[in-house]
C-alpha positions in Angstrom: 229.8 56.8 115.2 227.7 58.2 112.4 228.1 61.6 114.0 231.8 61.3 113.3 231.1 61.0 109.6 228.4 63.6 109.4 229.1 66.2 112.1 227.0 69.3 111.3 223.6 67.8 111.4 223.6 64.5 113.3 219.7 64.3 113.3 219.7 63.8 109.5 220.2 60.3 108.1 223.7 59.9 106.6 223.6 59.8 102.8 225.6 56.9 101.4 226.4 57.3 97.7 226.7 54.2 95.6 228.1 54.4 92.1 226.1 52.1 89.8 222.8 50.6 90.6 223.0 46.9 89.6 222.3 43.8 91.8 225.2 44.4 94.1 223.9 47.9 94.9 220.4 46.5 95.4 221.6 44.0 98.0 223.8 46.6 99.6 220.7 48.8 99.7 218.8 46.2 101.7 221.6 46.2 104.3 221.5 50.1 104.4 217.9 49.9 105.5 218.9 48.1 108.7 221.4 50.9 109.5 219.0 53.7 108.8 221.3 55.0 106.0 219.9 56.9 103.0 221.2 55.1 99.9 221.7 57.5 97.0 222.4 55.7 93.7 223.8 57.0 90.4 223.3 55.0 87.2 222.6 55.6 83.6 219.7 53.2 83.5 216.5 54.5 85.3 215.3 50.9 85.3 218.4 49.6 87.1 217.8 47.1 90.0 218.4 49.8 92.6 216.2 52.5 91.0 213.0 51.7 93.0 214.7 50.8 96.3 217.1 53.7 96.9 216.2 56.9 98.8 217.2 58.9 95.8 218.2 58.0 92.3 220.4 60.2 90.2 220.7 59.6 86.4 224.4 59.8 85.4 227.4 58.1 83.9 229.8 56.6 86.4 232.7 57.1 83.8 232.0 60.8 83.4 234.2 63.2 85.5 231.4 65.8 85.8 228.7 63.3 86.7 230.8 61.6 89.3 232.0 64.8 90.8 228.5 66.3 91.1 227.2 63.1 92.6 230.0 63.1 95.2 229.0 66.6 96.4 225.5 65.3 97.2 226.6 62.5 99.7 228.4 62.1 103.0 230.3 58.8 102.2 230.8 57.3 98.7 231.2 53.7 97.7 230.7 51.7 94.5 229.5 48.4 93.2 231.8 48.1 90.1 235.3 49.4 89.5 234.5 51.0 86.1 234.2 54.6 87.4 235.9 57.9 86.8 238.9 57.8 89.3 240.0 61.4 88.5 236.7 62.8 89.9 237.0 60.5 92.9 240.6 61.8 93.6 239.4 65.4 93.5 236.5 64.6 95.8 238.8 62.9 98.2 241.1 65.9 98.2 238.1 68.0 99.1 237.4 65.8 102.2 234.8 63.3 101.0 235.2 59.8 102.5 235.5 57.4 99.6 235.8 53.6 100.2 237.5 51.8 98.6 240.0 54.6 98.2 240.5 56.0 94.7 244.1 55.0 94.4 243.2 51.4 95.0 240.4 51.5 92.5 242.8 52.9 90.0 245.2 50.0 90.6 242.5 47.4 90.3 241.0 48.8 87.1 244.2 47.7 85.3 244.9 44.0 85.5 248.5 44.8 84.6 249.0 47.0 87.6 247.3 44.3 89.7 249.9 41.7 88.6 252.8 44.1 89.2 251.4 44.7 92.7 251.4 40.9 93.4 254.9 40.5 92.0 256.3 43.5 93.9 254.9 42.3 97.2 255.8 38.7 96.9 252.2 37.4 96.6 252.1 34.1 94.6 250.5 34.5 91.2 250.7 33.0 87.7 253.7 34.0 85.5 252.8 36.7 83.1 254.0 39.0 80.3 252.5 42.1 78.9 251.2 42.4 75.3 251.0 45.9 73.7 248.4 46.9 71.1 250.0 46.5 67.6 253.2 45.5 69.2 255.7 42.7 68.7 254.5 39.5 70.4 257.6 37.5 71.0 256.6 35.0 73.6 258.5 31.7 73.9 256.6 28.6 72.9 257.2 27.2 76.4 254.9 29.9 77.8 251.8 28.2 76.3 249.0 27.3 76.9 248.2 30.7 78.3 245.2 32.9 79.1 245.0 36.4 77.6 243.2 39.1 79.7 242.5 42.7 78.6 244.1 45.0 81.0 240.9 47.1 81.3 237.2 46.6 81.0 237.1 42.8 81.3 234.4 41.4 83.5 232.0 38.4 83.8 234.0 36.4 81.4 234.4 39.2 78.8 238.0 40.2 77.8 239.4 36.7 78.5 240.6 34.3 75.8 242.5 31.0 75.9 245.7 31.1 73.8 246.7 27.5 73.4 249.8 27.9 71.1 252.1 30.6 70.0 250.3 30.5 66.6 247.0 31.5 68.3 248.5 34.9 69.2 247.6 35.9 65.6 243.9 35.8 66.5 244.3 37.1 70.1 243.0 40.5 71.3 244.8 43.3 69.6 244.6 45.5 72.7 246.8 46.2 75.7 246.6 43.0 77.6 248.5 40.5 79.6 249.3 36.9 78.9 249.2 34.5 81.9 250.8 31.1 81.8 247.9 28.7 82.4 248.0 27.4 85.9 247.4 23.6 86.4 245.0 24.1 89.3 242.6 21.6 90.9 240.2 24.1 92.4 239.4 27.8 92.1 238.4 29.5 95.3 237.4 32.9 96.5 238.0 34.5 99.9 236.1 37.6 101.0 237.9 39.8 103.5 236.9 43.1 105.1 239.0 45.9 106.7 237.6 48.9 108.5 239.3 52.3 109.0 240.8 51.3 112.3 242.6 48.4 110.6 240.4 45.6 112.0 240.2 42.7 109.5 237.6 39.9 109.2 237.9 37.0 106.8 235.3 34.6 105.5 235.9 30.9 104.9 237.1 30.2 101.3 234.3 29.3 98.9 234.9 27.0 95.9 234.1 28.4 92.5 233.0 26.2 89.6 232.9 28.1 86.3 231.2 27.5 83.0 234.0 26.6 80.6 232.3 28.3 77.7 231.0 31.5 79.2 233.7 31.9 81.9 230.9 32.7 84.4 230.5 31.4 87.9 228.2 28.4 87.6 228.2 26.9 91.1 229.6 28.0 94.4 230.3 25.7 97.3 230.8 27.0 100.8 233.0 26.2 102.5 235.4 25.1 99.8 236.2 21.4 100.0 239.9 21.8 100.8 242.1 20.9 103.7 242.2 23.0 106.9 245.9 23.8 106.0 244.9 25.1 102.6 241.9 27.0 104.0 244.1 28.8 106.6 246.7 29.5 103.9 244.1 31.1 101.6 242.6 33.2 104.4 246.1 34.5 105.5 246.9 35.4 102.0 243.6 37.4 101.6 244.4 39.3 104.8 247.9 40.0 103.7 246.6 41.4 100.4 244.0 43.7 101.9 246.5 44.9 104.6 249.2 45.7 102.0 246.7 47.6 99.9 245.4 49.4 103.0 241.9 49.0 101.6 238.9 50.1 103.6 235.8 48.0 102.7 235.4 44.6 101.2 237.9 42.7 99.0 237.2 39.5 97.1 240.4 37.6 96.4 240.0 34.9 93.7 242.7 32.2 93.9 243.9 29.0 92.3 244.7 25.9 94.4 247.2 23.5 92.9 247.7 19.8 93.5 250.5 20.4 96.1 248.1 22.9 97.9 249.9 26.0 96.8 247.6 29.0 96.6 248.0 31.6 93.9 246.2 35.0 93.6 244.3 35.3 90.4 242.3 38.5 90.6 240.8 40.9 93.2 237.7 43.0 93.3 237.3 45.8 95.9 233.6 45.5 96.6 230.8 42.9 97.4 231.2 40.1 94.9 229.2 37.3 93.2 231.4 34.8 95.2 230.0 36.2 98.5 226.2 36.2 97.8 225.7 33.0 99.8 226.8 34.9 103.0 223.3 36.5 103.1 221.9 33.2 104.5 224.9 31.1 105.3 227.0 33.4 107.5 226.3 35.3 110.7 227.2 38.6 108.8 226.5 39.0 105.1 229.1 40.5 102.9 226.8 43.5 102.3 226.4 44.3 105.9 230.1 43.7 106.4 231.0 46.2 103.7 228.8 48.8 105.4 230.4 48.1 108.8 233.9 48.5 107.2 233.3 51.8 105.4 231.5 53.3 108.4 234.3 52.1 110.7 232.0 50.0 112.8 233.1 46.8 114.5 233.2 44.1 111.9 230.7 41.2 112.2 231.3 37.5 112.7 232.1 35.6 109.5 231.2 32.2 111.0 229.1 29.9 108.9 225.6 29.3 110.1 225.3 26.5 107.6 227.1 24.9 104.7 225.8 26.3 101.4 225.8 26.0 97.6 224.8 28.9 95.4 223.8 28.8 91.7 223.5 31.8 89.4 220.2 32.3 87.6 221.1 33.3 84.0 219.2 34.4 81.0 218.4 31.6 78.6 220.2 31.6 75.3 218.0 32.8 72.5 215.8 35.1 74.6 216.0 38.9 75.0 213.3 41.1 76.5 211.1 41.4 79.5 211.9 38.4 81.7 209.6 35.5 82.4 210.6 33.1 85.2 209.7 29.5 84.8 209.9 27.0 87.7 209.8 29.4 90.7 207.1 27.4 92.5 209.1 24.2 92.2 212.3 25.9 93.4 210.6 27.5 96.4 209.3 24.0 97.4 212.9 22.8 97.9 213.9 22.7 101.5 216.7 25.2 102.3 216.4 27.1 99.0 216.5 30.9 99.0 215.7 32.8 95.9 217.0 36.2 95.0 215.8 37.9 91.8 217.6 41.1 90.8 214.7 43.0 89.3 216.4 43.6 85.9 214.0 44.9 83.3 215.4 42.9 80.5 216.9 39.4 80.1 219.7 38.6 77.7 221.5 35.4 77.0 223.6 34.4 80.0 222.9 37.7 81.8 222.9 37.4 85.6 219.2 37.7 86.6 219.4 36.3 90.1 220.8 33.6 92.3 219.6 30.8 94.6 221.4 29.7 97.8 220.7 26.2 99.2 221.5 25.6 102.8 222.2 22.0 103.8 224.8 20.5 106.1 225.3 17.7 103.5 227.2 19.4 100.7 226.6 16.5 98.3 222.9 16.8 98.8 223.1 20.6 98.5 224.9 20.3 95.2 222.3 17.9 93.9 219.6 20.4 94.8 221.5 23.2 93.1 221.9 21.3 89.9 218.2 20.4 89.9 217.3 24.0 90.4 219.7 25.1 87.6 217.7 22.9 85.2 214.3 23.8 86.6 214.5 27.6 86.9 214.6 29.2 83.4 214.6 32.9 82.4 213.0 33.5 79.0 211.2 36.5 77.4 
């Protein structure tokens, strides 16, 4: 199959280009090794988590047309670990024959939360009601629309670019940038479904995982897999994720974040076209990890089984408030003594308050016990400087 992608010298390892070298790229690199792929990474930071693991590291700005274009000419297949990349360069490379997954047109859509919402609406995918807010524009929104959530159309991630707007009067202190205002959904659970699709159109979907977010930082605090929802709701969420990836025609991996309401309605919140924080548990808990699955999809290999090996809970390891600098990890010995706990540190050269520095996955067939272990680990494992 690899000969199909790289025809003129099948004896050479295929060069997979990855835009950005953070923790997602690092874990993707670990999967690359099993497939004898040369992972070539471009990032501005020479100390990025991927820098010492990839076959070749290129210093460059993923938002620069020239840097992305030059990088694309060095590799056989191109993928990414974040959406904030120069799409115009990717479109040009695609026209010149480079295989890029996810496809540039889909990246362009997902970069803009407004285009995302219009995509859901146009294709009949259930989602929260919304209106657009222009920069310096009139903001005539009826009082009945509140409370609402304001989201910047671009550049919002990891809780940034999101703000609660509880009343119409609060619009005066809202973001003065192009954004959208979503009517707040009265949901009982937030879930994520990871789904993959290869070039042949084969799809594979993972069981929905439940997301518990920190209300102050808007960051994933705890993940429970599988989500504690009914079988009917689980099936509905998986079918919706498959419908979204098929309508997009995306090749690769798609994380579909959703809200579940009291009547078991499922609404699409946001999507990400890549491996995702809500799929890290799959490294240990599923037959095929999300990272291996992404590689299988973009290389047009048969997709792997998504079956659970074990129930799991995952907790993020975040930088402690008040500390910035070279990270020091307290509590590792105690954490590693916990049965079923798997530690992943991302190798970041600096810690900052609430920065993602790693994660721990706990395997246990008793989810209540797994959650108790996860909360204990969250208190015990500290990242300071």
